[in-house]
C-alpha positions in Angstrom: 5.8 -132.5 81.7 3.3 -135.3 81.6 5.0 -138.5 80.5 8.2 -136.7 79.6 10.7 -135.7 82.4 13.8 -133.5 82.1 16.7 -133.8 84.5 18.9 -130.7 84.4 21.8 -129.2 86.3 22.6 -132.1 88.6 25.7 -131.5 90.7 27.7 -133.6 93.1 30.3 -132.9 95.7 33.6 -134.8 96.1 32.0 -136.7 99.0 28.9 -137.4 96.8 31.1 -138.8 94.0 32.9 -141.0 96.5 29.6 -142.3 97.8 28.1 -142.6 94.3 25.2 -140.3 95.3 24.6 -139.2 91.7 24.3 -142.8 90.6 21.7 -143.4 93.4 19.8 -140.2 92.5 19.5 -141.1 88.8 18.5 -144.7 89.5 15.8 -143.4 91.9 14.6 -141.0 89.3 14.4 -143.8 86.7 12.5 -146.1 89.0 10.1 -143.3 90.0 9.5 -142.6 86.3 8.8 -146.3 85.6 6.4 -146.4 88.6 4.5 -143.3 87.1 4.5 -144.6 83.5 6.8 -141.9 82.3 7.7 -142.6 78.7 10.8 -140.5 78.3 13.5 -139.1 80.7 15.7 -136.4 79.0 19.0 -136.5 80.9 20.2 -133.4 79.1 23.2 -132.7 76.9 26.8 -133.9 77.3 28.4 -130.9 75.6 31.1 -128.8 77.2 31.0 -125.0 76.8 33.2 -125.2 73.7 30.7 -127.7 72.2 33.0 -130.7 72.5 31.6 -133.9 74.1 32.1 -134.5 77.8 33.1 -138.2 77.4 32.8 -139.0 81.1 29.3 -137.5 81.4 28.3 -139.3 78.2 29.6 -142.6 79.5 27.7 -142.1 82.8 24.4 -141.5 81.0 24.9 -144.4 78.6 25.6 -146.7 81.5 22.2 -145.6 83.0 20.6 -146.8 79.7 20.4 -143.5 77.9 20.5 -143.4 74.1 22.8 -140.9 72.4 20.8 -138.6 70.2 22.5 -135.8 68.2 21.1 -132.3 68.8 22.0 -129.9 66.1 22.3 -126.1 66.7 21.8 -123.5 64.0 22.9 -119.9 64.5 21.8 -116.9 62.5 23.7 -113.7 62.6 21.1 -110.9 62.7 23.6 -108.0 62.3 
């Protein structure tokens, strides 16, 4: 939205990983964002379904230049 972009649900095949297609895709998105004066790209969370950190995904995003920002979740039982 405007000067903030959100990347979500990226997926790669085995062949894509071998060819580093995801790296290329993200680098292209980052360059396009720079060209369009986008101020923030949200690369999404790195949590597994059990709320642990996916270390490989986190490393990938940090290598792209992402900053780690904690996101806290609160749950309220309404029963």
